Every structure is written in structure tokens, then in C-alpha cells.
Residue, then its C-alpha position, 0 to 999 in steps of 0.5 A: m290130755r290138757g292143750r289138745r283138742a278131742r279127735p272125733e271119730p271118724e264117720v261111717t257111710l256106705d259107698e253106691q258105686t261099690g257098696h264099700e263103708l266109707t270114712e270120713k275124717v275131719v283132718f281141718i277146719n278154718r276158720s277167716a274173718k271178714v272185718v264189715k260195719g256191723g261186727r265180724r263175718f266168719n267163715f269156715s272150710a273144712l279139709i276132708v279125708v274119706g277113704d273105704k280102706q281097700g286103696r279107695v282114697g280121695v280128698g275135700l275143702g268145704k267152704a260154708g259159713e257153717v262149721a257142718d256146712a264146710i264139713r258136709k260139702g268137703g266129703e261131698l267133693a272127696r267122694s266124687q274126686m277119690v282115685g286108686v292107690a296100689l298096695k302091696d298087702a297092708t304096705i306100700p309097694h317101693e319108697v316114694l317121695f312127693r313134692y307139691c308146693g311146700a309141703k314134700v311127704l317121704l313114705r317107706p314100706a314098712s315089715p309087718g306090724t309096725g303100724i303106722i309112723a307119721g304125722k296126723t295129717v298125712r295118718a288121715v290119708l293114710e289111714s283112710a286108703g288102708v295102709k297098716d304100715v308104713l314110715s313116714k317123714s313129712l316136710g317143708s310146709k307144715n300147712a295141712a292142705n298141702v301135707v294132705k296133696a302131697t300124700l295123696g299124689a304120692l300114693v297115686s305114684l305109687r306102682l306094683r312090679k306087674d304093671i311096671y311089666q305090662g308096660r314095658g311089655l315083660e313077662l313077670e317071672t317068679i324067682q325060684p328060690v336057688a338050690p344049695p350048691p352039692p358038699a365038695p369032696a373031701p379032698a383025701a389024704p396022703 
């Protein structure tokens, strides 16, 4: 794998409130430099995704003078901003297109066994949320921060059928299978 960076393993921690294991993934690390009289001063920002793989996910952007401090700050921020996501089994309940600044993300439910068909930034958010089967397409900007926020916005905008029915004050009816019609009598021969 020449030219590719090795993917760091996601860090696993324990959530104090719910007791679930949280996975922490580093999506993107940016280095910026400020030129001063003595040379360059470097600053780092780290985009972190944290999730419990059971429908809760959060995103944080930490900035610091060292990479480790930026990752730690981003992880703490992501843990404090975790939100719930509506999931239907291992996929999402319906198709959604969400836009954040220049980034657009399209998510479609997929049949079991499909896996996560997505790029690395969208994949990090979906895996952390606990989605196992989904089709996605990232349109527009490739800015990692905007793509992650668009993906998170798309997941938050998902709604289950029962929630929509409750909001409208309707009863959720179970669909009964349609019985086959009785066979037609054979016509009599003349």
C-alpha cells in the first residue's frame, strides 16, 4: 500500500452515563503554520467521531499545539455532543439527502449483507452510529469537516414510521397479508 497512510485503530472507552463502549475515530488531522520571527509555529486540529454503535454518535473538532492534545480535546467535545439516531435493524429507515455548506450527502437503505458503501469520512460516522448496511454518495465539497457534519445531519433527520404516526395522532396499523382470491369455477362445456 504505497502512498497510503496506515489507518489507526479506533480507540474504545466506556461511557459513564449509559455503560456502553464508545469507539473514537480520528477522521482528519490538519496542520496549520504561522510564520513568526523565529521560524514557524505549528497548530493542529483533529476531527473526531465518537459513537456507541447502538444509535448514538457525536462529532468534535479539537485544536491544540500538539496532535495528542487536539485528539483529546476533539474526543471530549464529541462525547459531550452525542445525539441519538433512528435506525431500522442494521440500516436506515428511508433515503435522505442532506446539505451542509458545500457538502451534500445522500444515504439510502440497503438490504442485509450489503455493508457500508461509503467513503472514509462518511463511513466513520455511519460505523460509529451502528449502521451496517447502507449505500451513500458524497456530492459537492470534499472538505472532511463539512462532509462529516452533513452525514450527521442526515442521520439526525431520519424518522421511524411509528414516530411520524405518533406525531400525526394516528394508530400504527399492522399490514395483514392479503389472502389469495378463491379459484374461479371452471366453465361448463356445451
